[in-house]
Residue frames as qw, qx, qy, qz and C-alpha x, y, z in Angstrom:
[[0.000, 0.888, 0.459, 0.000, 0.00, 0.00, 0.00],
 [0.408, 0.351, -0.017, 0.843, 1.35, 3.44, -0.93],
 [0.232, -0.572, -0.484, 0.619, 1.07, 6.15, 1.70],
 [0.174, 0.931, 0.285, 0.148, -0.59, 9.47, 1.00],
 [0.578, 0.350, -0.148, 0.722, 2.35, 11.84, 0.37],
 [0.180, -0.694, 0.068, -0.694, 0.86, 14.70, 2.44],
 [0.815, -0.548, -0.021, -0.189, 0.28, 12.44, 5.44],
 [0.886, 0.027, -0.132, 0.443, 3.76, 10.98, 5.10],
 [0.342, 0.508, -0.143, 0.778, 5.31, 14.47, 5.08],
 [0.470, -0.695, 0.018, -0.544, 3.18, 15.53, 8.06],
 [0.917, -0.392, -0.064, 0.046, 4.31, 12.52, 10.10],
 [0.748, 0.198, -0.132, 0.619, 7.96, 13.04, 9.16],
 [0.048, 0.657, -0.098, 0.746, 7.71, 16.71, 10.17],
 [0.682, -0.640, 0.016, -0.354, 6.25, 15.73, 13.54],
 [0.946, -0.183, -0.080, 0.253, 8.98, 13.14, 14.08],
 [0.568, 0.487, -0.150, 0.646, 11.77, 15.59, 13.22],
 [0.200, -0.740, 0.179, -0.616, 11.00, 17.71, 16.29],
 [0.892, -0.433, -0.132, -0.015, 11.54, 14.79, 18.68],
 [0.320, -0.808, 0.491, 0.059, 14.73, 14.83, 20.77],
 [0.638, 0.513, -0.566, -0.096, 17.53, 12.93, 19.01],
 [0.065, 0.400, -0.844, 0.352, 18.68, 11.23, 22.20],
 [0.645, -0.028, 0.508, -0.570, 15.39, 9.39, 22.82],
 [0.011, 0.023, -0.953, -0.302, 14.37, 5.93, 21.65],
 [0.639, 0.032, -0.007, -0.769, 10.85, 5.24, 20.47],
 [0.282, -0.023, 0.955, -0.085, 9.30, 1.88, 21.25],
 [0.554, 0.164, -0.334, -0.745, 6.92, 0.71, 18.54],
 [0.901, -0.088, 0.054, -0.422, 4.87, -2.18, 19.93],
 [0.926, -0.147, 0.335, 0.098, 6.32, -5.56, 19.06],
 [0.685, 0.688, -0.068, 0.229, 8.70, -4.05, 16.50],
 [0.730, -0.117, -0.203, 0.642, 11.31, -2.89, 19.03],
 [0.212, -0.856, -0.104, 0.460, 12.96, 0.42, 19.86],
 [0.607, 0.521, 0.266, 0.538, 14.23, 2.90, 17.30],
 [0.288, -0.332, -0.051, 0.897, 16.10, 6.18, 17.15],
 [0.328, 0.703, 0.200, -0.599, 14.39, 9.22, 15.69],
 [0.203, 0.553, -0.576, -0.567, 16.37, 8.85, 12.46],
 [0.087, -0.002, 0.985, 0.150, 15.47, 5.17, 12.15],
 [0.305, 0.545, 0.683, -0.378, 11.78, 5.92, 12.63],
 [0.310, 0.711, -0.104, -0.623, 11.88, 8.65, 9.98],
 [0.094, 0.383, -0.806, -0.441, 13.63, 6.26, 7.57],
 [0.215, 0.231, 0.947, -0.064, 10.98, 3.59, 8.14],
 [0.361, 0.690, 0.394, -0.488, 8.27, 6.13, 7.25],
 [0.231, 0.664, -0.424, -0.571, 10.21, 7.19, 4.14],
 [0.005, -0.215, 0.941, 0.262, 10.65, 3.54, 3.14],
 [0.690, -0.027, -0.109, -0.715, 6.91, 2.92, 3.65],
 [0.395, 0.105, -0.912, 0.043, 7.68, -0.45, 5.20],
 [0.540, -0.492, -0.677, -0.088, 5.63, -2.27, 7.85],
 [0.432, -0.413, -0.418, 0.684, 7.15, -0.29, 10.72],
 [0.054, -0.016, 0.142, 0.988, 6.69, 2.98, 8.85],
 [0.378, -0.397, -0.586, -0.596, 3.04, 2.20, 8.18],
 [0.538, -0.526, -0.620, 0.224, 2.52, 1.44, 11.89],
 [0.315, -0.266, -0.204, 0.888, 4.14, 4.75, 12.86],
 [0.150, -0.165, -0.341, -0.913, 1.88, 6.64, 10.45],
 [0.489, -0.480, -0.674, -0.276, -1.16, 4.81, 11.83],
 [0.493, -0.467, -0.510, 0.528, -0.19, 5.73, 15.42],
 [0.173, -0.142, -0.009, 0.975, 0.44, 9.37, 14.54],
 [0.263, -0.275, -0.483, -0.789, -2.84, 9.71, 12.65],
 [0.517, -0.533, -0.670, -0.023, -4.81, 8.13, 15.51],
 [0.400, -0.384, -0.352, 0.754, -3.17, 10.59, 17.91],
 [0.008, -0.013, 0.185, 0.983, -4.02, 13.58, 15.70],
 [0.388, -0.409, -0.627, -0.537, -7.63, 12.40, 15.27],
 [0.513, -0.529, -0.614, 0.283, -7.98, 11.99, 19.04],
 [0.255, -0.262, -0.162, 0.917, -6.63, 15.53, 19.55],
 [0.158, -0.165, -0.416, -0.880, -9.07, 16.89, 16.96],
 [0.518, -0.454, -0.635, -0.350, -12.02, 15.10, 18.56],
 [0.298, -0.636, 0.318, -0.637, -10.93, 16.14, 22.05],
 [0.915, -0.252, -0.284, -0.133, -10.83, 12.56, 23.33],
 [0.624, 0.219, -0.486, 0.572, -7.35, 13.03, 24.74],
 [0.014, 0.271, -0.371, 0.888, -8.62, 15.63, 27.19],
 [0.636, -0.400, -0.345, -0.563, -11.93, 14.04, 28.16]]
């Protein structure tokens, strides 16, 4: 499945502001550096698709206000 280019760029932009010294744990996939996560999104692989899914669910929850309920 090919990712929507605008969504991909949005997710990459959000990831670029993360601190470089932190690891991100992505479910059963393991832990990744910021640069590794960005590369997975760019590669549109299974991990990248999961990251995009997580980010989009977070943004939808913010929009709907469910994070603050």
